[in-house]
C-alpha positions, 0 to 999 in steps of 0.5 A, spaced: 858 910 282 864 909 277 869 915 276 871 915 268 878 914 267 879 920 263 877 924 270 883 921 274 888 923 269 891 930 270 893 930 263 901 930 264 904 924 261 906 919 267 914 917 267 916 910 269 916 909 277 921 903 277 927 902 273 930 895 272 937 894 275 938 887 275 935 880 274 938 874 278 936 867 278 935 864 285 938 857 287 930 855 288 928 857 281 925 863 283 927 870 279 929 876 283 929 883 280 932 889 283 929 896 281 930 903 283 924 907 285 924 914 282 923 919 284 925 917 291 931 913 289 930 907 293 932 900 291 927 895 291 928 887 290 922 883 289 921 876 287 918 876 280 917 869 278 916 863 283 920 857 280 916 851 278 919 846 283 920 852 289 918 849 296 920 855 300 913 857 303 915 864 303 916 865 296 910 869 292 911 872 286 911 880 287 913 879 294 918 885 296 924 882 299 928 888 301 928 896 301 933 901 302 938 906 299 941 904 292 948 905 295 947 899 300 946 894 294 952 897 290 956 896 296 954 888 296 956 888 289 963 890 290 964 885 296 964 879 291 
């Protein structure tokens, strides 16, 4: 039995769960995105788009590449 969508809503507005922090093109042509997951304050890096000529079998759109504490990713940026 199908449940009407209206009955699934609590009536409260839903906030954004993921906040985009950065986009980065990879050498293979794929695009990775770094997000901050709210309200848990977890960093998520995912593959957003597979490059048209990417030959890496492990690359698929929507694939989670990394999870962790956002401060860990900030430390990596300052090392460059």
